[in-house]
N, C-alpha and C positions, 0 to 999 in steps of 0.2 A: 090362264092357269085355272085348272078345274078345282072344285071344292075340296076333293080328297087330298090333293097335293098341297093345297093351302093349309088344311087342317094338320097335315103331317109336319109342316114347318112351324106351326105355333104350339103344338103339343109335344111334350117330352115323355119319355118312358121313365117311370120311377119303380124302384124295387122296395118292397115292404118287408121288414124284419120285425119279429116280436120276441119278447122275453116273458116267459110264464111267471117267474118269481125273481126275487132279488138275486138268488144264487144260480139261476139258470142261465144258459148261454142264449144268445140271440139266434133265431132260426129264420131262414128265408121263407116267406109265406107265398107271395105272388107278385106279379108285375102289374102296373096300371099306367094308363095314359092320362096326363093332366096338363093344363096350360101353365101352372106355376106350383110352387112349393105348398102354399096354403091349401089350394084345392086338392092337391095330392094327399096331404095329411087328412083332410076332411073325408075324402073318398076312402082312404085306408081305414079310418075309424069307423065309418058307416058300414063298410063291407066286412071288416074283420071282427070288430068288437061285438057285432050282433051274434056271432057264432060261438065265441069262447072268450072268457076273461083273460086279460094279460096285465103284466106289471108295467111294461114299457113297450113303446112302438117306435121304430125308426123308419122314416121314409126318405130314401136317397135317390137322387137323380142318377140314372144309369151311367151317364157320361162322367160322373164324379167317382165312379168305382174303378180302381186301377188294379190290374193283376199282372202277374209275370207272364211273358210270352213263353211258349213251350221250350224254346231253345235256351232260356235262362233258368228253367226249373232245376237242372242238375246242380246249380250253385246252392240250392237249399239243403243238400245232403250235408251231414255232419262231417267235419274235417278231423275231429279228434275221436279217440276211443275212450269215452268216459262212461262206460256202461254202469259203473258203480253209482252213478247219479240217478239211474233209473230203478224203479221199484221191482222190476222183473227178477232181480237177484234174490228177493226175499220170498218168492213163491214156494220154494221147497224148504223153507226154514224149519218147519215142524218135522219133516222127515230127517233133516240133518241132526236136529236135537235128539230125536229118537235113536238114530244110529249111534251117536256119541254116548248117549246114556246107556244103551245096551252094551257097547264096547267097554264102558267104565264098569258096569255091573259085572261083566264077564271077567275083567281084570281083578275086581275085588273078590270074586268067587275063587279065582285061581290063587290069589294071594292068601285067602283064608285057608285053603286046602294045603298050601305049601308050608304054613307055619305050624 
């Protein structure tokens, strides 16, 4: 067995995620090769924290990350129509209020002229 094949058997691929602040989401930064979790964390700190500060750092073995295969992704679609729970319905709220206010003022003007 050559050295490169032996190294590939003892080293694992790790994914590094960072969080800029308490309220920020974790963002994938890079991948690295390391023999174990401790070395991977040390390498991630040395390589990443030199460049920019962060609040938290996750180092995860790639084999421990599980995702949905493409054929199962359609199951993620929403089954119900509950658009009222989404904020997009409030985007034109100001225009709606303006429309109703103008309509009300127009009615008041006509009511004032009729009496």
